[in-house]
N, C-alpha and C positions, 0 to 999 in steps of 0.2 A: 389614205391610211386605213388599214383594216380596223375592225372593232377591237381586236386583240391588242393592237399597237397603240390605239388612240388614248391619250391621257386626259383626264378631266381637269377642270380648274381646281386649284388647291390640292393637287395630288401630293401624297406623302412620299411616293417614289420620286427619286431625283434629289432628295434632300441629303446633304452630307452628314449622316448620323453615325455615331460610334457603334461598334459591334454590340449586339444586344446583351452579350455576356461579358463585356470588357471589364466591368467592375468586379465580377466574380472571378475572372481570370487573374487579375492583378492582386486581389486580396487572398487568393487561395481558397475561396469559398465554392468555386465551381466543382461539381461532383463528376468524377469519371468512373468507369466501371469498377476499377479496383478500390475506389473509395467506399464502395458499398459493402466491402468485406467486413469492415468493423461494425456494420449495422445488421449483419446476418449471423444468426445463432447456429452453432454446431457445424461450422464450415470445415470442409476437408480441402487440402491443398494438393495439386497435381504437379508431378515432376517427371521429366522424360528420362528414359534410358537411351542415350545417344551412341550411335555406332562410331567407332574410331577408324572407319575405312570409307573410302569414296565409293567402292563397289565391292560387295561381298554377299555371300549367301549365309543366312542364319541357319546353322545346323542344329543348334540346341539352345533352348531358352529355359533357364531354371529360375523360377520366381520365388520358390519356397524360402531361400535365405532372407529375402526382403521382409517376409512376414515375421521373422524373428527380431526385426529391429523395433525397438519400442516406439509406439506411435504410428506405425504403418498399419493401415486398415485393409488395403486391397491393392492388388496389382492388376491393371487392365491389360488384356491381351486379345488377340483375334478371336479366341474361343468365347469371349464375353459378348461379342457383337450379335444382337438378335436379328439385325437387318442386313444391309449391304455394307461390307467392310471396305468403304471407299470414301475419301474425303473430297473428291472433285466432281466435276460434271461430265468428264470424258471417261470415267470409270478406269482411269489409269493411275490412280493415286491411292493405293491401299492404306487404310488408316494404321494398320499394324502389319508392316511389310515382312515377308520372309526373304526378301532380297533387298539389301541395302543399296541405295542408289546415289547417295552423296554423303560426304563426311559430316557426321552430326545428325544423320537421319534417326528419328525416334522409332525404336522397335517395340516399346511398350511404355506404359505410364504407371507411376506409383502414386497412390493416394495416402496422405498422412494427416494426422491431427494438426501438425505444424508443417511449414515449408521445410524446416530443417529435418524433420523426421522423414518427409518424402524424399529429400535429397539423399540422406543416408541410406534409405531403402533402395533408391535407384543405384547407388554404388554397390549395394549388396547383390543385386540381380546378376546372375551368372549367364553369360552369353558366349557361345562358341560360334566363331565366324570362319567361313571359307573365303579368303580374299579372291577377288576376280579382277581381271584387267580393267582399268579405268581410263576414260577419255576425259581429260581435264580442260584442255584448251579448245577453242573453236577451230583452230587450224588442224588439230588432231582429229576432230570429228569430221571435218571436210575430207581429209585424206582417207579416213576409214569409211567414208560414205555413210556416216551415221546420221540419218535424217528421220524426222517424224512429221506427221500431218501432211497437209496439201502443199503443192508447189505451184502457186499461182503465177500468172504472167499478165502484165499490162502492156498492150501493144497498140501502136497507131502508125500508119504511114508506111513508107518504103525505107526502112532503116539502112539496109545494105546499099541501095541506090544512092541515098543521101551521103553516105560515107565515100562512095566512089567519086562523087561530084564535088565534095567539099574542098575548100581552099586550105583549111587547117584541121588536122586530126591529132588528138592527144589521147593517151591512155594512161591508166594508173590504177592503184588500189588503195584501200583505206581500211584500217581496223579501228573501230571506236568502242570505247569501254562502256560497261554498264554503270549502274549507280545504286547505292544503298539509300533506301527511303529515309531512314533515321528520323522517323517521327518521334516526338517527345514521349508519347505513350506507347509502350510495346504492346504486342498482341495480348488481349485479356478477355476472358469470358467467365461469367458466374452463372451457374445453372442450378435451378431448384425444381423440385417436383411436389405438386400439391397432393391432397388426399385422394383426388380422383385420377391421379396419374398424369395430369397435365404438366407439360414441361415448360418452364419459363427460363429463357436464357437472356441475360444481360450481356451484350457483346459490343466490343469496339469494332464495328463492321460498317463498311460502305454499302453493303448490299444485304440488308436484313432478310429480304425474301429468299435469296439464294442460301443464306445461312440457315434459314428455316427449312428449306428443301433438303439440304444435306443432313442436318440433324435428324429430320424425319426419316430419311431413307436408311440412316445408320441404325436408328432405333426400331425401324420396321413399323412405324406408325404413320397415319395420315397427317397431312400438314396442319389440320385443325387442332391436333393434339400438341402442337409446338407453337409457342409465341416467342418472338425475338424482339427485344427492345434495344435501341441504341440511344443512350442518354446524350452523349457527345463524345467526340474523339479528340485526343491530343495529337492531331495530325493523321493524315492518311496517305495522300499523294498517289493513290492507286494501289499501295501495298496492302490495303485492307478491303480490296474489292473481291478477291477470290481466296486469299490466304487465311482469313479467320475461320473458315467453315470447319476445317478439320479440328482445330483447337476447341471450337464451340461444341463439336460432336463428342470429343473426349470428355469434356466437362459434363455434358448432358448424359452420356453413358454412365459416368461415375455416379451422378446424382440418381439416375434411374435404378442402378444396381444396389446402392447403399441406402437410398432414402434420405440422404443428407445433401445439403448444398455443397457444390464443388467449385472451387476457384482455380482457374488455370491462368497464370500470368507468366510470360516469358521474361527472363532477365535480358539485359541488353545483349550480352554475348549469345545467349540462346536465340534471341530474335534475329541477330545478324547471321548466325550460322544455320538457322533452320528455315527462314522465310526467303521468298524470292526477291529479285531485284530488277532494275531496268535491264532489258536485253542488250547485251553487247552485240555488235554487228561486224561482219566483214563485207566490204563492197569492192567489186572490181568493175571498172567502167571504161568506156571509150566514148569520146565526145567529138563532135564536128562543129566548126564555125565557118561562116563565110568571111570575106575580106573586111566586112564592116563590124565584125565581132558578134553577129547574130547567131544564136544557137540554131543548128540545123538538125542534129541528130544526137541521141543518147542511147547507148546500149550498155546495160548494167545488170549485174547479178548481185543480189543482196542475200546474205545468209545470216540469220539470227541465231544466237545461242539460247536455245529454249530451256536448257537444263534437262532434268530427268523426266519431266512429264509435260504434257501440252499446255495445261493451264489456259492462259489467254494468248498464247503465242501466235495462233493463226490470225485472229483479228488484229493483233499488234503488227504482224507482218503486212497484212492487207492495208492498214493505214499508212505504214511506212512507204509502201509502193505507191499509194495514192498521194503522197506528199513529196516525192522526189523532185517534182517540178517546182515546188515552193511558189515563188511569185513570177515564174518565167515561162514564157511560151516556147515549147520545143516541138517543132512540126512532126518530127519522126522519132518515135520512142519504142524501145523494147526493154522491158524490165522483168527480170526473172526473180522469183523469191523462193526461199526454202528455209526450213527450220532444222538446225542441228540438234542432235540429242547428245548431251554431255552428262557426266556424273557430277553435277553441281545442283544446288537448289533450283527448284522449278521457277524460272524467271517469269515475271508477271507484269501487270499494269504499272506504269509509272507516268506521272504527269506528262502529257503529250502523246502517250500510248502508241509509240512507234513513229509518230509524226516527226519528232526531233531527229531520230536516226535517219529517216528518209531525206529530210530537208538538209541535213548536214552533208549528205553526199553531193548535192548540186552546189552548195555553198563552198565546199572544199574544191570542187571542180573549177568553179569560177575564180576562187582565190588563187589557185595554182596556175591557171591558164592566163589570167590577166597580164602578168608580166611577160609571158611568152608571146602574147598577141601584141604587146606594146600598148595596151589600153589601160587607163586608170581604172582600178576596180570599181569605184563608185559609178563611173560612166558605163562600164561593161554591164553592171547589174541593171542600171536604169534602162539601157537600150533594149534589154530583153524582157521587160515587164509585160504582163498580159495587157491586151488592149480590148476595148469593147467588141463583143461578138465572138471572141475566141473561146475555145473549150479546153478542158484539161485532157490529158492522155486517156482517161477513162470515160470521157464523153460528157462531162458536166459543164454547162456554160458558166463562165466566171462573171458573176454579177458584181456590179459596182467596182470595177478595177480602178476607176478614177479615185476611189477612196485610198487605195494603195499609193497612188501618185500624190494625193493630198498629204498623207502621212509622211511620205518621203520628202516632199518639198518643204513641209513645215519643219521637219527635224533639221534639214539643211539650213533653213533660215534661223530658227530659234537657237540652234547649236552653233551658228556663225561658222559653219564648217569651212567655207572657202578661205576665210581670213585665217583661221587656225591652222589649216593645212600649209599656208604660206609661212606662218610662224614656226611650224614644226620643221619645215625644210631648212629654214635659217638656223634653228636651234641645232639640228642634226649636223649641220656643216661645221659647227664649232665644238662639237662634243664627240671625241673619237671613241670613247668607251661606254657611251650610253646613247640610246636612240628612243625617239618618240614616234608614234604613228597614230593615225585616226582612221577608223574603218566605219562604214555605214552598211547595214544589212537590213533587208525587208522580211516581213512575215505575211504569209497567206495561209490560213489554217481553217480547215473545214469543220463545221460544228454539227454534230449529231452522232449517234452510235452507228458504227458500221453495220451492226446487227439490227435490222429495221424494227424488229419486234420490241426492242428495248426503248424505242422512242415513244413511250407512253408514261403517264403518271396519274396518280390519284391524290385526292385531298378530302378531308372531312372538316367542315366548319360548323361549329355549334354557336348559336346566339342564345344566351340565357335570358331569363325574364327581366333581369335588371339592365339588359343592353350590353353586357360584357360579352366578349367573343373569344372562343377557344379554337385554335387552328391546329390540325394535325395533317402533315403531308408525308409523302413517301421518301423525301430526301433526307440525308443525314448531315449533321453539322460536325465538321472536323476542324473548325477554326476559320473556315473560308468566308463566313458571313452569310451563308445561305438562309439561316433562320432570320437574320436581320432583314434581308431582302423580302422574305415571305411575310414578315410582319408589315412591312411597308406596302406590299402588294395588297394584302387583306385590308389594311386601313384605307388605302386608295379606292379599292373596289367597293367597299361598303360606305365610304365617305365619312369615316369616324376618326377621332383622334387616335394616334398611335398607342396611347396609354390604355385604350379600350380593349386592345387585342393582346392575347397571350398565346404562346406556342407550347404545345405538349410534346413530349419525347416521341421519336419515331418508333412505331410499333406495328408489327404485322397483323395484329388483331383489330387495328383501327383502319389502316389503309393496306389492303392486300395486293399481292402480285405486282409490286413496284419494281422499278429498275434500279440498278446501282447508281449511286451519286458519283458520276464519272462522266467522261467525255465532254466536260465543260457544260453539260446540259442541265445541271441541277436547277438553276433559276428558270431557264426556258420552260422545262417540262412541268416542274412543280408549281412555278409561278402561274402558268396558264391554268393548271388544275385548281389552284386556290382561287384564282379569279373567277373561274367557272362556278365553283361552289358558292362564292359570295354573291355572284349575280343571280343565282337561283333563289337565294334567300331574299335578296333585294326585290326581285320580281314579285315575290309573294307579299312583300310588305307594301308595295306601291298602291294597290287598291285600298288598303286601310288608310294610308296617308292621304290618298286622293279624296276620299270621303270627308276627312277632317278639313282639308284645305279647300275643298270645293273646286277641284280641277280634274282633268283627265289623268289616269295613272301614268301615262307616258311623260307627263310634264313634271312629275315629282323628281326632285333632286335632293341628295344628301351631301352636305359639305361640312366638314369639321364637326360632325355630330348634330347639325341643324338641318331639319327637313323643311324644304320650301319648294315653291314653284313659280316660274315667271308669270307675272300678271296677278299674283296674289300677295297680299300683305301679311297673311297669316303664316306662322311658322310652328314647328313642332319639334320638341327635343327627341333625339334618337331613342333614349331610354323610354320615354313616354310612348313612342310609336311601337316599340317592341312589347311593352307591357300590354298595350291595348290589343296587339295582334295575338298575344298568347290567349287572352280571354275570348278571342274570336276563333280559337282553335286553328290558328295558322301555323304550319310547320316551320320551325325556326332553325332547322339544321339542314344541311345538304351535303351530298357526296359529289365532289367535282371530278372531272376526268378530262384528260387532254391527250391527243395523239398528234404527232407531227405529220402534217399533210405534205404531199408532193414528193415523197421519197420513194425511190425504187433502186434496187441493186441486185445484179446478177453476180453472185460471188464466184461462179464457175467461169464466166466470161470476163469477170472484173470490169464490167461496164455498167453505167447507170448514173443516177444522181443521188449519191448516198448522203449528201450534206444539205441541210436547210439553207445555210449561207456560209460565207467565208468571213473570218475576222482578220483584219489587217493591222499592220504596225510597222514601225521603222525605228532603228536605234543607231546612234552614233557614239562610238566609244573611243576615247583617247587613252593610250597607255605609255608608260615609260619603262624601258628595259635596261637592266644593268648587263653590260657585255662581259663582265668578269664572272658573274655568278648565274646569270639567267633569271635572277629575281626580277620582279616587275611590280608596278603599282598601277592601279586604274585611276587615272587623274580625273576624268570627267565622263559622264554618261548623259546623253540627251535622248529621251524617248517620246514618241508620239504614238498612241495606241488607240485603236478603234473599238469602243465598247458600245456602239450605237448611242442611244440616249440612256445614260447610266441609271439603273435602279437605285443605286446607293454609291455616290461618287467616292466617299471616303473609303468604303470597303474596296471598291475597284482599284483605287490608287494603291492601296496596300497589297492587293493581289498582283498588280503589275510589278511593283517593287520586289515582292517576295519571289515571284516567278523568275524574274531576271537574275536575282542572286542565286537561286537554285540552279538555273541554267548555267551560270558562270561557274558554279561549283562543279557541276558535271563535266564541263569542258576544260577546266584548268586545274582542279585540285583533287577531286575525289577519285582515288586510284584503287580499285578493288584488286587484290592480289591473292591468288590461290597457290598453294604449294604444287609446283609442276615437276618436282623431283621424283625419283624412283624409290624414295625411302618410305618408311611406315606411315608418315604423315601426308603422303601424296593426296591431293585434293582438299586438304584442310584450308579453310579461309584464314589467311594470315592477318588480314585487316578486319578484326572482329571487335573493335572497341574504338572509342573516341581518341584514344592515344595513338592508334595506328592508322585510323581512317580519317583523313584530313577533310574537315568541313569548313565552309566559309565562316569567317568570324569578322568582327569589326575591322580588323587590320586589312582584310581583303575588300572591304567595301569601297565603292568609288568615293573619292574626296568630294566630288560634286555630282549630284544626281538630280536631274530635272525630268519630271514625268508630266506629260500633258495628255489629256483624253481628247481625241478628235471631236471637234464640235460640229453640231448640225448634221448628224449622221444617223437619223433614226432608221431602224430596221423594220420594215413593214412585214407583218406576219409573225413577229416575236412579241412577247409580253411587254406591253408599254414601250415598245420601240427599242428595247435594250438588246445587247449582244452578250454572248458568253465571254468570260474573262479569265477563267481558271488556268487553262493550259496555254493558249497562244502566246502570252508574253514570255514564256520560258525560252522561246526560240530567238527572242531579241538578243540573247547572250551570244549568238553567233558573232556579233560585232566585236566582242572581246577577243575571241579566237582569231578573227581575221586581222584585228589590230596587232596582235602579237605576231602573226605571220609577217605582216608588213614591216614591223619593227625589226624582226630578225633578218629579213631580206635586205634591209637598208645597211646592214654591216657588210654586204657584198656589193659587187658591181651592179650597175643599172641593168634591169631585166632579169635579176635573180629570182627564180621561183623556189619557194621554200615549202618543203613537205613537212606536215606536222601530224603526229599521232594525236589521239585523244585519250586521256586528258593531256593538255599542254602544261606539264609541271615545270618548275624552274629548271630541273635537271634536263628535261627534254628540250626546253627552249635553249639552254646553253649549247647543247649539241647542234641544234639547228643554226645557231649563230656561228659556231665553229665551221659548219659546212658552208655557210654563206661566205665567210671570210676567205675560205680557200677555194671558192668556186671560180672556174674559168669563165671568162666573159661570154662565151658562146654556149654555156651549159644549157641543155634542154632545147637547143635549136637545131639539132641534127636533122638533116633532111631524110626523107624516106618516101617510098612509092605508096600508091593506094593499096588497100588490102582489107580483108575481113578481120574480124576479131581473131586473135591468135588461138590456136587449138589447144592452148594451155589455160583454161579458164581460172585456175587457182594456183598460180605459181608459188613456189616457196618464198618466204620473206627474204629480202636481200639482207646480207650481213650488215647490221647497223650497230650503233653504239649500245652500251649496256642499258637495259630497260627501255629501249626504244623499238621493240619489236613491232609496235603498232604503226610505225611510220610507213609511208608508202612513197613510191616514186612516180612522178608524172613525167611522161616522155612524149616528145613530139614525133609523130609519124610522118608529118609532112610540113615543111616550113612554108 
């Protein structure tokens, strides 16, 4: 066990502690960015002027009428920008565009004494638009060859030869939807300028350093003239990794020009119509199996809907391609990726960061092909698991695949899967108009940023003369419990009680050049940096303690605030040690740093070892489906998930539960709809509120939910042996979708293969049930000769039922 992973006796990490701000959350005392408005004097409010077209050229912009509205102070336009008029990092997102690229695009911003004055001022601004043709759907963009960014390929082996020799070949396509983040707190920034021109931005951002960078280049000032602080966020899920920067820049520009604080907070409708979402994907695939059901080859093209600009679409696509294999070894692989450019919001990071979209492809393949192969889906998945010594298609060895097997076997055992499957068969035999099904799916998810440079973190630890400790780190708290874990790490590293340590808000002038709190790496990176800083301080204190105890410095131990050493009966209180060290002029603070070792990645060749390790998990889900309506309920879910040696078990359990529910929402409920018609509202987001966008609620929760963390699975090389937990559990929800597939298929004859779009809404499920009911017994088993992938890589969607355009057809090319 490495020094980074080893836990000392009496460690505070590993204890099931509540969230450090839980009491503040439930009492309403926790402060968020917008709560600071009432504490800020002379504040101005910003409101956007949003375009009513999906694509148009701004021919005239008349702001003078807005200035006649009482309370309007200023209208911000491109002419006011002293630096670079761009809100992104690829220089493809003008802050004040002269070409509208999506319905609701902000062309300018109005500042008012009140939000109502700013709103009325925005209505008074006169804009002349020249409408232009708009690509709204992903399929439209594919047909028009509208692409942006790189088109990477992951390849291994002889794909064509494997198809020629395979016993069974199937092909199909799949469209899977995006997802709205729907964090509780919408985008919000509060900018102020002091007497020396220093800009201070309070922002709900997952990446304060990048927000600082964008604000600085918009204002035309160096980064040291801008400080960004993130107090806490009311949720992020990836939606606040890149998207907050432009809003913060608008607020900072307004503050710089007026000399007054400026608050910019989006309403829920504005947030949904202006900010990016999870990328929707289209996948076309061809797969080969041998007679034992072992995967032989996969040839697939994945096209993501990037929206109007690149944002994070390239790394999202890269991670999707690197996760198409999920938990399965595929000897011969060819995966092509590309990013469509559509006239919609610029799609961005979302929990899983492309991994869910890639993994859904192979899970959909296995779910559709299992009945065609005549193999139980649970068995088909198990047969294809990675084994020791095998590598991913991009060349990374899969470490600890036995932990995947352990999760799988434990969930089968604790979930009593075999017995329940027999009970389900008996129940289905006596219920003509309802069906139950139970599906089990695995997760293998790589942990680290695709972009190697982001795998670094910093921390600042202050030990004060009275022994109290203040910790600042580069990670941001969005409710996921990162601060709770960092408190536990600091207390463990210093050997002091948890009550001794306090966390300060994340600020760019305390810890610079940090990475986004994303990629499930917040605890790994920042925890190691906090530990490093604490150990530096402790190393300086040891000689002082050694002199008092009469031992060698290496023998000094601090446990629960008591300083001692083996072989000595003397002890010393932590506070006394710190007090004495101060008078000996010992430095009592330290800056910690950590960089993830062992990573290398060639983004051009799509080869290397981009991940520090893999997180594993398995879930078994039982559902019951109504054959009359397609409505369903989740009867029971059993989960076993690998988090290494948990830093904070109560927090991790909450993360697993929340991720599973969010994944189930994406796959079954949350249906983004844009106006695809040719009328004046083409491109408008129709699902722009909680009344039209269906989120998971208590009624959709499993009636029984069992979550267990895999025991005795420390991860060497990670802080205190823990593993990341933020993103991987979301993919456990694949088991819900596969259970619904199996339930729908059970309405048809044995061997029925059901195709499902994503999300699987009750309406969609009902049509799938109808298709199964009228399915001939030999459906999907037509024979065919060997051959290459058809020369029509993106066929038109087959004529399907209403609102089921995302469905796809799996066909057998050879029985």
